[in-house]
mmCIF file of the C-alpha atoms, coordinates in Angstrom:
data_MODEL
# 
_entry.id   MODEL 
# 
loop_
_atom_site.group_PDB 
_atom_site.id 
_atom_site.type_symbol 
_atom_site.label_atom_id 
_atom_site.label_alt_id 
_atom_site.label_comp_id 
_atom_site.label_asym_id 
_atom_site.label_entity_id 
_atom_site.label_seq_id 
_atom_site.pdbx_PDB_ins_code 
_atom_site.Cartn_x 
_atom_site.Cartn_y 
_atom_site.Cartn_z 
_atom_site.occupancy 
_atom_site.B_iso_or_equiv 
_atom_site.pdbx_formal_charge 
_atom_site.auth_seq_id 
_atom_site.auth_comp_id 
_atom_site.auth_asym_id 
_atom_site.auth_atom_id 
_atom_site.pdbx_PDB_model_num 
ATOM 1  C CA . UNK A 1 1  ? -7.065 49.152  -0.588 1.00 0.00 ? 1  UNK A CA 1 
ATOM 2  C CA . UNK A 1 2  ? -4.913 46.048  -0.164 1.00 0.00 ? 2  UNK A CA 1 
ATOM 3  C CA . UNK A 1 3  ? -1.446 46.193  -1.570 1.00 0.00 ? 3  UNK A CA 1 
ATOM 4  C CA . UNK A 1 4  ? 0.439  43.292  -3.097 1.00 0.00 ? 4  UNK A CA 1 
ATOM 5  C CA . UNK A 1 5  ? 2.844  43.337  -0.146 1.00 0.00 ? 5  UNK A CA 1 
ATOM 6  C CA . UNK A 1 6  ? -0.070 43.050  2.310  1.00 0.00 ? 6  UNK A CA 1 
ATOM 7  C CA . UNK A 1 7  ? -1.632 40.196  0.326  1.00 0.00 ? 7  UNK A CA 1 
ATOM 8  C CA . UNK A 1 8  ? 1.674  38.272  0.247  1.00 0.00 ? 8  UNK A CA 1 
ATOM 9  C CA . UNK A 1 9  ? 2.023  38.620  4.025  1.00 0.00 ? 9  UNK A CA 1 
ATOM 10 C CA . UNK A 1 10 ? -1.568 37.537  4.532  1.00 0.00 ? 10 UNK A CA 1 
ATOM 11 C CA . UNK A 1 11 ? -1.090 34.518  2.273  1.00 0.00 ? 11 UNK A CA 1 
ATOM 12 C CA . UNK A 1 12 ? 2.132  33.580  4.100  1.00 0.00 ? 12 UNK A CA 1 
ATOM 13 C CA . UNK A 1 13 ? 0.399  33.828  7.478  1.00 0.00 ? 13 UNK A CA 1 
ATOM 14 C CA . UNK A 1 14 ? -2.542 31.705  6.301  1.00 0.00 ? 14 UNK A CA 1 
ATOM 15 C CA . UNK A 1 15 ? -0.212 29.100  4.803  1.00 0.00 ? 15 UNK A CA 1 
ATOM 16 C CA . UNK A 1 16 ? 1.733  28.884  8.056  1.00 0.00 ? 16 UNK A CA 1 
ATOM 17 C CA . UNK A 1 17 ? -1.487 28.503  10.041 1.00 0.00 ? 17 UNK A CA 1 
ATOM 18 C CA . UNK A 1 18 ? -2.697 25.665  7.819  1.00 0.00 ? 18 UNK A CA 1 
ATOM 19 C CA . UNK A 1 19 ? 0.648  23.849  7.981  1.00 0.00 ? 19 UNK A CA 1 
ATOM 20 C CA . UNK A 1 20 ? 0.742  24.150  11.776 1.00 0.00 ? 20 UNK A CA 1 
ATOM 21 C CA . UNK A 1 21 ? -2.843 22.952  12.088 1.00 0.00 ? 21 UNK A CA 1 
ATOM 22 C CA . UNK A 1 22 ? -2.219 19.850  9.993  1.00 0.00 ? 22 UNK A CA 1 
ATOM 23 C CA . UNK A 1 23 ? 1.095  19.038  11.659 1.00 0.00 ? 23 UNK A CA 1 
ATOM 24 C CA . UNK A 1 24 ? -0.682 18.996  15.030 1.00 0.00 ? 24 UNK A CA 1 
ATOM 25 C CA . UNK A 1 25 ? -3.090 16.281  13.876 1.00 0.00 ? 25 UNK A CA 1 
ATOM 26 C CA . UNK A 1 26 ? -2.249 12.761  14.978 1.00 0.00 ? 26 UNK A CA 1 
ATOM 27 C CA . UNK A 1 27 ? -1.101 10.376  12.269 1.00 0.00 ? 27 UNK A CA 1 
ATOM 28 C CA . UNK A 1 28 ? -3.872 8.184   10.952 1.00 0.00 ? 28 UNK A CA 1 
ATOM 29 C CA . UNK A 1 29 ? -3.541 4.471   11.487 1.00 0.00 ? 29 UNK A CA 1 
ATOM 30 C CA . UNK A 1 30 ? -2.837 2.427   8.390  1.00 0.00 ? 30 UNK A CA 1 
ATOM 31 C CA . UNK A 1 31 ? -5.338 -0.353  7.703  1.00 0.00 ? 31 UNK A CA 1 
ATOM 32 C CA . UNK A 1 32 ? -3.080 -3.353  7.112  1.00 0.00 ? 32 UNK A CA 1 
ATOM 33 C CA . UNK A 1 33 ? -6.019 -5.261  5.652  1.00 0.00 ? 33 UNK A CA 1 
ATOM 34 C CA . UNK A 1 34 ? -6.310 -2.901  2.690  1.00 0.00 ? 34 UNK A CA 1 
ATOM 35 C CA . UNK A 1 35 ? -2.905 -1.174  2.506  1.00 0.00 ? 35 UNK A CA 1 
ATOM 36 C CA . UNK A 1 36 ? -0.670 -1.724  -0.494 1.00 0.00 ? 36 UNK A CA 1 
ATOM 37 C CA . UNK A 1 37 ? 2.928  -2.856  -0.095 1.00 0.00 ? 37 UNK A CA 1 
ATOM 38 C CA . UNK A 1 38 ? 4.021  0.717   -0.842 1.00 0.00 ? 38 UNK A CA 1 
ATOM 39 C CA . UNK A 1 39 ? 1.778  2.096   1.897  1.00 0.00 ? 39 UNK A CA 1 
ATOM 40 C CA . UNK A 1 40 ? 3.012  -0.504  4.390  1.00 0.00 ? 40 UNK A CA 1 
ATOM 41 C CA . UNK A 1 41 ? 6.576  0.661   3.768  1.00 0.00 ? 41 UNK A CA 1 
ATOM 42 C CA . UNK A 1 42 ? 5.728  3.958   5.461  1.00 0.00 ? 42 UNK A CA 1 
ATOM 43 C CA . UNK A 1 43 ? 5.687  2.113   8.795  1.00 0.00 ? 43 UNK A CA 1 
ATOM 44 C CA . UNK A 1 44 ? 8.762  1.870   11.012 1.00 0.00 ? 44 UNK A CA 1 
ATOM 45 C CA . UNK A 1 45 ? 10.938 -1.116  10.164 1.00 0.00 ? 45 UNK A CA 1 
ATOM 46 C CA . UNK A 1 46 ? 8.830  -2.223  7.205  1.00 0.00 ? 46 UNK A CA 1 
ATOM 47 C CA . UNK A 1 47 ? 10.818 -2.394  3.998  1.00 0.00 ? 47 UNK A CA 1 
ATOM 48 C CA . UNK A 1 48 ? 9.852  -3.871  0.635  1.00 0.00 ? 48 UNK A CA 1 
ATOM 49 C CA . UNK A 1 49 ? 10.330 -7.512  1.698  1.00 0.00 ? 49 UNK A CA 1 
ATOM 50 C CA . UNK A 1 50 ? 8.322  -7.247  4.913  1.00 0.00 ? 50 UNK A CA 1 
ATOM 51 C CA . UNK A 1 51 ? 5.607  -5.254  3.159  1.00 0.00 ? 51 UNK A CA 1 
ATOM 52 C CA . UNK A 1 52 ? 5.295  -7.911  0.450  1.00 0.00 ? 52 UNK A CA 1 
ATOM 53 C CA . UNK A 1 53 ? 5.248  -10.625 3.142  1.00 0.00 ? 53 UNK A CA 1 
ATOM 54 C CA . UNK A 1 54 ? 2.352  -8.877  4.899  1.00 0.00 ? 54 UNK A CA 1 
ATOM 55 C CA . UNK A 1 55 ? 0.381  -8.573  1.657  1.00 0.00 ? 55 UNK A CA 1 
ATOM 56 C CA . UNK A 1 56 ? 1.093  -12.199 0.683  1.00 0.00 ? 56 UNK A CA 1 
ATOM 57 C CA . UNK A 1 57 ? 0.109  -13.489 4.118  1.00 0.00 ? 57 UNK A CA 1 
ATOM 58 C CA . UNK A 1 58 ? -3.097 -11.440 4.053  1.00 0.00 ? 58 UNK A CA 1 
ATOM 59 C CA . UNK A 1 59 ? -4.000 -12.705 0.575  1.00 0.00 ? 59 UNK A CA 1 
ATOM 60 C CA . UNK A 1 60 ? -3.413 -16.328 1.596  1.00 0.00 ? 60 UNK A CA 1 
ATOM 61 C CA . UNK A 1 61 ? -4.965 -16.252 5.089  1.00 0.00 ? 61 UNK A CA 1 
ATOM 62 C CA . UNK A 1 62 ? -7.521 -13.458 4.977  1.00 0.00 ? 62 UNK A CA 1 
ATOM 63 C CA . UNK A 1 63 ? -7.670 -10.201 6.932  1.00 0.00 ? 63 UNK A CA 1 
ATOM 64 C CA . UNK A 1 64 ? -5.841 -9.680  10.194 1.00 0.00 ? 64 UNK A CA 1 
ATOM 65 C CA . UNK A 1 65 ? -8.130 -9.608  13.215 1.00 0.00 ? 65 UNK A CA 1 
ATOM 66 C CA . UNK A 1 66 ? -5.552 -8.220  15.637 1.00 0.00 ? 66 UNK A CA 1 
ATOM 67 C CA . UNK A 1 67 ? -1.928 -7.181  15.843 1.00 0.00 ? 67 UNK A CA 1 
ATOM 68 C CA . UNK A 1 68 ? -1.181 -10.667 17.189 1.00 0.00 ? 68 UNK A CA 1 
ATOM 69 C CA . UNK A 1 69 ? -1.933 -11.993 13.693 1.00 0.00 ? 69 UNK A CA 1 
ATOM 70 C CA . UNK A 1 70 ? 0.918  -9.908  12.293 1.00 0.00 ? 70 UNK A CA 1 
ATOM 71 C CA . UNK A 1 71 ? 3.328  -11.997 14.345 1.00 0.00 ? 71 UNK A CA 1 
ATOM 72 C CA . UNK A 1 72 ? 2.527  -14.924 12.044 1.00 0.00 ? 72 UNK A CA 1 
ATOM 73 C CA . UNK A 1 73 ? 4.028  -13.052 9.074  1.00 0.00 ? 73 UNK A CA 1 
ATOM 74 C CA . UNK A 1 74 ? 7.615  -14.132 8.374  1.00 0.00 ? 74 UNK A CA 1 
ATOM 75 C CA . UNK A 1 75 ? 9.970  -11.314 9.352  1.00 0.00 ? 75 UNK A CA 1 
ATOM 76 C CA . UNK A 1 76 ? 7.493  -9.519  11.611 1.00 0.00 ? 76 UNK A CA 1 
ATOM 77 C CA . UNK A 1 77 ? 8.298  -9.856  15.285 1.00 0.00 ? 77 UNK A CA 1 
ATOM 78 C CA . UNK A 1 78 ? 7.160  -8.304  18.554 1.00 0.00 ? 78 UNK A CA 1 
ATOM 79 C CA . UNK A 1 79 ? 9.595  -5.383  18.221 1.00 0.00 ? 79 UNK A CA 1 
ATOM 80 C CA . UNK A 1 80 ? 8.211  -4.384  14.804 1.00 0.00 ? 80 UNK A CA 1 
ATOM 81 C CA . UNK A 1 81 ? 4.646  -4.641  16.058 1.00 0.00 ? 81 UNK A CA 1 
ATOM 82 C CA . UNK A 1 82 ? 5.483  -2.589  19.160 1.00 0.00 ? 82 UNK A CA 1 
ATOM 83 C CA . UNK A 1 83 ? 7.329  0.110   17.173 1.00 0.00 ? 83 UNK A CA 1 
ATOM 84 C CA . UNK A 1 84 ? 4.217  0.656   15.091 1.00 0.00 ? 84 UNK A CA 1 
ATOM 85 C CA . UNK A 1 85 ? 1.692  0.589   17.902 1.00 0.00 ? 85 UNK A CA 1 
ATOM 86 C CA . UNK A 1 86 ? -1.047 3.019   17.011 1.00 0.00 ? 86 UNK A CA 1 
ATOM 87 C CA . UNK A 1 87 ? -0.093 2.911   13.338 1.00 0.00 ? 87 UNK A CA 1 
ATOM 88 C CA . UNK A 1 88 ? -1.392 -0.544  12.399 1.00 0.00 ? 88 UNK A CA 1 
ATOM 89 C CA . UNK A 1 89 ? -5.090 0.218   12.496 1.00 0.00 ? 89 UNK A CA 1 
ATOM 90 C CA . UNK A 1 90 ? -5.441 -3.002  14.508 1.00 0.00 ? 90 UNK A CA 1 
ATOM 91 C CA . UNK A 1 91 ? -4.287 -2.075  18.006 1.00 0.00 ? 91 UNK A CA 1 
ATOM 92 C CA . UNK A 1 92 ? -5.874 -4.288  20.585 1.00 0.00 ? 92 UNK A CA 1 
ATOM 93 C CA . UNK A 1 93 ? -5.210 -5.537  24.109 1.00 0.00 ? 93 UNK A CA 1 
ATOM 94 C CA . UNK A 1 94 ? -3.427 -8.608  22.712 1.00 0.00 ? 94 UNK A CA 1 
ATOM 95 C CA . UNK A 1 95 ? -0.708 -6.536  21.060 1.00 0.00 ? 95 UNK A CA 1 
ATOM 96 C CA . UNK A 1 96 ? 2.803  -6.927  22.487 1.00 0.00 ? 96 UNK A CA 1 
ATOM 97 C CA . UNK A 1 97 ? 3.918  -4.213  24.905 1.00 0.00 ? 97 UNK A CA 1 
ATOM 98 C CA . UNK A 1 98 ? 6.369  -1.528  23.830 1.00 0.00 ? 98 UNK A CA 1 
ATOM 99 C CA . UNK A 1 99 ? 9.949  -2.115  24.899 1.00 0.00 ? 99 UNK A CA 1 
# 
């Protein structure tokens, strides 16, 4: 018969295993062509103003085809693009190298 103490330990062990399993997963890239301004702010160096600039640029000019297109957004430069390499959902050979 399982005791309450045993069940608590089992639950704690299972919870730890799940947390460790999910923390080992790589972060999913954020699709900048569908992301909201709030979602864009989760990226490195993207605050409210840059996030709104990305959304506004996308709405005016259509979807980004590559990370190079992000360089056309006011306030987004090569360093910001490089810092978020792998997070944009647009990584391509034309993206600026990491510094």
